[in-house]
DOGU-799439 format. One record per residue: residue number from 1; x, y, z of N, C-alpha, C, O in turn. Coordinates in steps of 0.02 Angstrom, whole numbers, plus 50000, padded with zeros to 5 digits. Atoms other than C-alpha are relative to their C-alpha. Example, Ala and Ser with C-alpha at 12.3 -4.5 7.8 and 13.67 -1.06 7.14 Angstrom:
2
MIVO  resi    n.u    n.v    n.w   ca.u   ca.v   ca.w    c.u    c.v    c.w    o.u    o.v    o.w
MIVO     1  50045  49941  50000  50615  49775  50390  50045  50060  50000  50097  50059  50033
MIVO     2  49958  49941  49997  50684  49947  50357  49961  50055  50037  49986  50110  50045
//
This chain:
127
MIVO  resi    n.u    n.v    n.w   ca.u   ca.v   ca.w    c.u    c.v    c.w    o.u    o.v    o.w
MIVO     1  49965  50060  50020  56370  56302  51935  49999  49951  50060  50012  49971  50116
MIVO     2  50002  50051  49948  56353  56140  52033  50071  49985  50024  50119  49995  49987
MIVO     3  49935  50014  49971  56496  56087  52148  50040  49950  49959  50101  49957  49952
MIVO     4  49964  50051  50038  56540  55935  52042  50029  50031  49937  50087  50017  49920
MIVO     5  49974  49966  50060  56557  56042  51886  50056  50048  50019  50106  50053  49984
MIVO     6  49949  49953  49977  56654  56172  51984  50064  49963  50018  50119  49986  50001
MIVO     7  49942  50039  49981  56770  56039  52055  50038  49976  49937  50099  49979  49935
MIVO     8  49969  50022  50062  56802  55970  51880  50039  50057  49967  50095  50047  49944
MIVO     9  49967  49942  50029  56844  56144  51817  50063  50019  50039  50115  50034  50010
MIVO    10  49942  49982  49959  56959  56179  51964  50057  49950  49993  50115  49969  49998
MIVO    11  49948  50050  50011  57053  56015  51934  50042  50017  49940  50102  50000  49937
MIVO    12  49964  49982  50061  57101  56082  51764  50038  50066  50007  50079  50083  49965
MIVO    13  49970  49933  49991  57154  56252  51834  50036  50005  50067  50027  50053  50103
MIVO    14  49965  49999  49937  57267  56208  51980  50049  50059  50003  50079  50078  49953
MIVO    15  49949  49948  49989  57373  56347  52054  50068  49965  50003  50072  49904  50006
MIVO    16  49933  50029  49996  57562  56322  52059  50008  49961  50065  50037  49907  50066
MIVO    17  49994  50033  49935  57551  56278  52244  49960  49935  50001  49984  49884  50027
MIVO    18  50041  50061  50003  57409  56153  52215  50034  49947  49957  50035  49888  49974
MIVO    19  49965  50047  50045  57506  56074  52071  50060  49969  50036  50072  49909  50030
MIVO    20  49941  50025  49964  57662  56058  52181  49979  49951  50055  50010  49898  50062
MIVO    21  50022  50046  49947  57567  55980  52327  49971  49937  49970  49979  49883  49998
MIVO    22  50029  50059  50032  57475  55863  52208  50056  49952  49979  50047  49891  49982
MIVO    23  49944  50043  50018  57645  55798  52147  50022  49958  50060  50045  49902  50052
MIVO    24  49980  50035  49939  57681  55749  52328  49947  49949  50021  49964  49895  50045
MIVO    25  50055  50041  49975  57509  55674  52365  49978  49945  49953  49958  49891  49976
MIVO    26  50031  50046  50048  57459  55584  52206  50031  49931  50001  50090  49923  50019
MIVO    27  49975  50068  50005  57476  55398  52182  50022  49969  50065  50066  49927  50067
MIVO    28  49985  50027  49932  57481  55361  52369  50074  50009  50018  50103  49967  50053
MIVO    29  49929  49987  49987  57656  55437  52377  50013  50021  50072  50070  50016  50095
MIVO    30  49990  49975  49932  57629  55507  52551  49966  49953  50049  49905  49950  50053
MIVO    31  50025  50047  49949  57609  55376  52689  49950  49949  49971  49907  49924  50008
MIVO    32  50045  50048  50033  57520  55262  52563  49926  50020  50004  49883  49977  49997
MIVO    33  50069  49976  49995  57363  55369  52584  49977  50026  49932  50014  50059  49896
MIVO    34  50030  49977  50063  57247  55404  52438  49970  50069  50012  49925  50077  50054
MIVO    35  50028  49933  49998  57212  55589  52415  49966  50015  49934  49986  49990  49881
MIVO    36  50034  49976  50060  57092  55667  52292  50006  50076  50000  50010  50108  50052
MIVO    37  49993  49928  50006  57107  55844  52226  49934  50031  49978  49894  50000  49942
MIVO    38  50060  49962  50019  56969  55974  52208  49938  49956  50005  49905  49942  49955
MIVO    39  50054  50048  49987  56839  55860  52286  49940  50034  50031  49947  50071  50080
MIVO    40  50062  49972  49974  56659  55909  52316  49982  49964  50065  49976  49903  50067
MIVO    41  50022  50026  49935  56609  55886  52500  49944  50046  50023  49956  50104  50041
MIVO    42  50056  49958  49981  56436  55950  52541  49998  50061  49956  50003  50056  49894
MIVO    43  50004  49939  50041  56422  56132  52486  50068  50028  49979  50071  50081  49949
MIVO    44  49933  49974  50012  56611  56151  52469  50040  49957  49952  50022  49899  49939
MIVO    45  49951  50037  50039  56754  56099  52356  50065  50005  50039  50094  50058  50044
MIVO    46  49938  50002  49962  56904  56045  52459  50059  49996  49953  50055  49963  49901
MIVO    47  49941  50003  50042  57077  56072  52386  50024  49928  49993  50035  49903  49938
MIVO    48  49978  50070  49999  57132  55896  52438  49965  49965  50057  49952  49995  50110
MIVO    49  50033  50038  49946  57048  55760  52540  50025  49928  49999  50034  49898  49946
MIVO    50  49987  50071  49991  57096  55590  52608  49939  49973  50038  49934  49983  50099
MIVO    51  50061  50025  49969  56929  55505  52641  50014  49947  50053  49980  49943  50103
MIVO    52  49983  50055  49955  57011  55358  52726  50018  50026  50070  50004  49992  50119
MIVO    53  49982  49970  49935  57078  55472  52865  49959  50062  50015  49971  50096  50065
MIVO    54  50043  49941  49993  56945  55608  52844  50041  50063  50012  50027  50102  50058
MIVO    55  49955  49943  49995  57080  55737  52818  49991  50044  49938  49995  50021  49882
MIVO    56  50005  49951  50053  57054  55894  52715  50061  50046  50004  50077  50071  50057
MIVO    57  49945  49953  50004  57203  55997  52657  49977  50060  49960  49951  50052  49904
MIVO    58  50019  49938  50033  57171  56177  52611  50061  50044  49991  50102  50050  50036
MIVO    59  49946  49954  50014  57293  56297  52529  49972  50071  49998  49921  50084  49966
MIVO    60  50023  49931  49997  57277  56482  52563  50051  50046  49966  50111  50041  49979
MIVO    61  49958  49952  50034  57346  56619  52452  49990  50069  50029  49966  50076  50085
MIVO    62  50005  49931  49977  57350  56807  52466  49929  50022  50014  49919  50068  50054
MIVO    63  50070  49981  49990  57160  56817  52458  49972  49974  50066  49915  49990  50083
MIVO    64  50026  50032  49939  57145  56720  52622  49976  50052  50050  49924  50041  50083
MIVO    65  50021  49950  49950  57135  56877  52730  49930  50027  49984  49893  50046  50029
MIVO    66  50067  49976  50020  56981  56931  52630  49947  49946  50011  49888  49962  50016
MIVO    67  50047  50056  49994  56902  56758  52650  50003  49966  50068  49975  49912  50076
MIVO    68  49987  50034  49937  56951  56720  52828  49936  49976  50035  49934  49920  50061
MIVO    69  50063  50020  49967  56773  56717  52898  49967  49942  49963  49941  49896  49994
MIVO    70  50027  50055  50039  56713  56607  52755  50039  49936  50011  50010  49882  50018
MIVO    71  49958  50059  49988  56861  56490  52781  49987  49970  50068  49986  49909  50076
MIVO    72  50015  50024  49933  56824  56478  52967  49933  49963  50001  49928  49910  50032
MIVO    73  50066  50032  50003  56641  56435  52932  50006  49933  49963  49975  49884  49983
MIVO    74  49989  50061  50040  56696  56306  52803  50034  49947  50043  50014  49889  50043
MIVO    75  49964  50047  49956  56818  56227  52927  49953  49973  50054  49953  49913  50066
MIVO    76  50048  50023  49949  56683  56220  53063  49951  49949  49971  49937  49899  50003
MIVO    77  50048  50046  50032  56561  56136  52941  50034  49933  49988  50005  49881  50003
MIVO    78  49964  50063  50014  56691  56007  52887  50015  49962  50065  50007  49901  50067
MIVO    79  49986  50033  49936  56741  55971  53068  49937  49971  50030  49939  49917  50061
MIVO    80  50063  50026  49974  56558  55949  53115  49981  49935  49964  49944  49894  49991
MIVO    81  50013  50061  50039  56550  55815  52979  50053  49946  50013  50052  49893  49982
MIVO    82  49950  50050  49981  56700  55725  53056  50067  50007  49966  50111  49965  49977
MIVO    83  49936  49989  50034  56841  55794  52947  50047  50040  50045  50025  50080  50087
MIVO    84  49948  49957  49970  57004  55864  53013  50027  50042  49944  50035  50018  49888
MIVO    85  49978  49953  50053  57068  56015  52918  50069  50027  50017  50081  50051  50072
MIVO    86  49934  49970  49995  57248  56067  52891  50006  50053  49946  49987  50042  49888
MIVO    87  49992  49945  50047  57286  56234  52809  50074  50017  49993  50112  50018  50041
MIVO    88  49932  49979  50015  57448  56287  52725  49997  50061  49955  49951  50068  49915
MIVO    89  49994  49943  50045  57500  56449  52642  50031  49975  49935  50075  49932  49935
MIVO    90  49972  50017  50065  57536  56435  52456  50076  50007  49999  50111  49963  49975
MIVO    91  49928  49988  50002  57710  56510  52481  50038  49948  50040  50096  49934  50025
MIVO    92  49967  50053  49963  57751  56376  52611  50006  49937  49957  50058  49904  49959
MIVO    93  49998  50059  50044  57707  56238  52487  50053  50009  49947  50090  49962  49930
MIVO    94  49952  49988  50054  57813  56319  52352  50072  50005  50026  50118  49981  49993
MIVO    95  49932  49989  49973  57962  56366  52463  50026  49940  50040  50086  49929  50043
MIVO    96  49979  50054  49956  57964  56215  52578  49954  49939  49994  49922  49920  50043
MIVO    97  50046  50057  50009  57868  56067  52503  50016  49941  50046  49971  49905  50067
MIVO    98  49981  50056  49956  57968  55942  52607  49973  50011  50071  49950  49964  50103
MIVO    99  50026  49984  49934  57918  56031  52768  49925  49991  50004  49899  49967  50054
MIVO   100  50073  50009  50003  57735  56033  52716  49984  49925  50000  49939  49903  50036
MIVO   101  50012  50072  50003  57743  55848  52673  50013  49968  50068  49974  49925  50090
MIVO   102  49985  50026  49933  57824  55811  52842  49945  50017  50050  49927  49976  50091
MIVO   103  50055  49980  49955  57687  55909  52932  49938  49957  49988  49903  49939  50035
MIVO   104  50058  50042  50017  57553  55808  52840  50010  49930  50027  49965  49900  50056
MIVO   105  49985  50067  49975  57639  55643  52882  49994  49998  50076  49964  49951  50103
MIVO   106  50005  49998  49927  57655  55693  53065  49927  50003  50021  49907  49970  50070
MIVO   107  50072  49995  49984  57470  55739  53066  49966  49933  49989  49924  49913  50029
MIVO   108  50029  50066  50014  57424  55572  52987  50018  49949  50053  49979  49904  50067
MIVO   109  49978  50046  49947  57522  55482  53123  49964  50013  50066  49959  49969  50108
MIVO   110  50033  49983  49937  57429  55573  53261  49931  49968  50003  49896  49964  49952
MIVO   111  50067  50031  49996  57273  55487  53327  49946  50053  49991  49954  50110  50012
MIVO   112  50056  49952  50007  57108  55568  53280  49974  50018  50069  49978  49977  50115
MIVO   113  50026  49981  49935  57028  55664  53422  49942  49955  50019  49905  49929  49976
MIVO   114  50056  50041  49977  56906  55569  53529  49935  50035  49985  49932  50096  49978
MIVO   115  50067  49972  50013  56721  55593  53495  49982  50046  50058  49978  50024  50115
MIVO   116  50014  49953  49946  56679  55751  53592  49929  49997  50027  49912  50032  50074
MIVO   117  50070  50002  49976  56496  55704  53612  49998  49970  50070  50031  49919  50083
MIVO   118  50001  50024  49931  56455  55680  53795  49967  49932  50005  49917  49918  49972
MIVO   119  50027  50066  49987  56423  55504  53855  49974  49998  50071  50006  50024  50116
MIVO   120  50025  50003  49932  56315  55468  54006  50046  49956  50043  50076  49908  50018
MIVO   121  49958  50039  49956  56410  55403  54156  49968  49932  50012  49908  49924  50003
MIVO   122  50028  50067  49988  56391  55217  54199  49944  50001  50054  49895  49964  50048
MIVO   123  50051  49997  49948  56293  55263  54357  49933  50023  49972  49880  49998  49990
MIVO   124  50061  49971  50028  56169  55364  54256  49962  49948  49959  49901  49944  49963
MIVO   125  50032  50050  50043  56136  55222  54133  49964  49947  50041  49914  49918  50019
MIVO   126  50028  50053  49960  56097  55102  54274  49937  50020  50038  49905  49977  50068
MIVO   127  50057  49978  49961  55959  55207  54350  49937  50002  49961  49884  50020  49987
//
């Protein structure tokens, strides 16, 4: 199944935690940022993404321990493409949605990391 078809299917089958977080994110309710749910990005389908801030939100359930290596590889791939990734446990979203929302807002307020690619020193460029 292609990612776009998979994303469409996943949008119709949100978990309780995804549904709860979507209530917080939808309609620019959080810091006036537009989030999309179950969005295809490269070979992956992100739970939620804000393209404007290149922020991916991922929710992890009980199966996370079995998928930890896959999740780490996915995070590295997304970060290499310029995205920042925040992960939350499903039970945190369900038990403390306000705390999760506050963590996302705080993250959105923080400046993005500087480009880690090395730049030649001014002396080097002049030679």
